[in-house]
C-alpha positions as CSV (number, residue, x, y, z in Angstrom):
1,M,32.3,-22.3,-11.6
2,R,33.6,-18.8,-10.6
3,H,33.7,-15.7,-13.1
4,A,35.4,-12.4,-12.5
5,F,36.4,-9.0,-13.6
6,K,36.7,-5.6,-13.7
7,L,35.3,-2.0,-15.1
8,A,36.1,1.1,-14.8
9,I,33.9,4.2,-14.7
10,K,34.6,7.9,-15.6
11,P,35.9,10.4,-13.0
12,G,33.1,12.2,-11.2
13,T,30.3,9.2,-12.0
14,E,30.9,7.0,-8.9
15,Q,27.5,8.5,-7.4
16,E,25.5,8.1,-10.4
17,Y,27.1,4.7,-11.1
18,E,25.7,3.4,-7.3
19,R,22.0,5.1,-8.1
20,R,21.5,3.1,-11.1
21,H,22.8,-0.4,-9.6
22,R,19.6,0.8,-6.6
23,E,17.3,0.4,-9.8
24,V,18.4,-2.7,-12.0
25,Y,15.8,-3.6,-14.3
26,P,13.6,-6.7,-12.6
27,E,13.2,-8.3,-16.3
28,L,16.7,-8.4,-16.2
29,L,17.4,-9.4,-13.1
30,Q,15.3,-12.5,-14.1
31,V,17.3,-12.8,-17.5
32,F,20.1,-13.7,-15.1
33,R,18.5,-16.2,-12.8
34,D,17.5,-17.8,-16.1
35,A,21.0,-17.7,-17.3
36,G,22.0,-19.6,-14.7
37,V,23.6,-16.8,-12.2
38,K,24.0,-17.9,-9.0
39,T,25.6,-15.2,-7.5
40,Y,26.8,-11.7,-8.7
41,S,28.0,-9.0,-6.8
42,I,30.3,-5.7,-7.8
43,F,32.6,-3.9,-6.4
44,R,34.0,-0.1,-6.2
45,D,37.4,1.3,-5.5
46,G,37.3,4.5,-6.6
47,L,36.5,4.5,-10.5
48,T,37.3,0.4,-10.5
49,L,35.1,-2.0,-10.3
50,F,36.0,-6.1,-9.5
51,A,32.7,-8.1,-10.7
52,Y,32.3,-11.4,-9.3
53,M,29.9,-13.8,-10.4
54,E,29.2,-17.9,-10.1
55,M,27.2,-20.3,-12.8
56,D,27.3,-23.5,-13.6
57,D,28.8,-22.7,-17.4
58,L,30.1,-19.5,-18.5
59,E,29.6,-19.6,-22.0
60,E,25.8,-20.3,-21.9
61,T,25.3,-18.0,-19.3
62,M,27.1,-14.8,-21.3
63,R,25.4,-16.3,-24.8
64,I,21.9,-16.2,-22.4
65,I,22.6,-12.5,-21.4
66,G,24.2,-11.2,-24.3
67,R,21.1,-11.9,-26.6
68,S,18.9,-11.0,-24.1
69,E,17.3,-7.4,-25.0
70,S,16.9,-6.6,-21.2
71,N,20.5,-6.2,-21.0
72,A,21.5,-4.6,-24.0
73,R,19.0,-2.2,-22.7
74,W,21.0,-1.7,-19.9
75,Q,24.6,-1.6,-21.4
76,E,23.1,1.3,-23.2
77,Y,21.8,2.8,-20.3
78,M,25.1,1.8,-18.8
79,A,27.7,2.9,-21.9
80,D,28.2,6.5,-21.0
81,I,29.7,6.3,-17.8
82,L,31.7,2.9,-18.2
83,V,35.2,3.7,-19.3
84,S,36.2,1.0,-22.5
85,C,39.0,-1.3,-21.9
86,P,42.2,-1.6,-24.7
87,S,40.1,-4.4,-26.3
88,G,36.8,-2.1,-26.8
89,N,35.0,-4.0,-24.0
90,A,33.7,-2.7,-21.0
91,M,34.7,-5.2,-19.3
92,E,38.4,-7.4,-18.9
93,T,38.4,-10.8,-17.2
94,L,40.7,-11.5,-14.2
95,P,41.9,-14.7,-13.9
96,E,41.5,-16.7,-10.9
97,V,45.1,-17.1,-8.9
98,F,43.8,-18.7,-5.5
99,H,40.2,-20.3,-4.5
100,F,39.8,-21.5,-0.6
101,E,36.8,-23.8,0.4
102,S,35.6,-25.2,3.6
């Protein structure tokens, strides 16, 4: 299953966002593995971030990640540079409109 979402960062935090992602907690990466994440990429366009993940079961993956202490620490660490969307969350799920595989 493919899952994409977007986030935004505060002006002036671009370099800090990238620096922090060069130092992602190893235990958080293990949580992603344990949760069934097959691939996870984040792209930046100015202040807008586009994230893409693949996993077998989105609900189960998010449940495992969501209950992890490592993820809670990471979210707290990142909160000062992320902008919340109108729903109050930092991320907004994007609908898939096209997919091609060969």
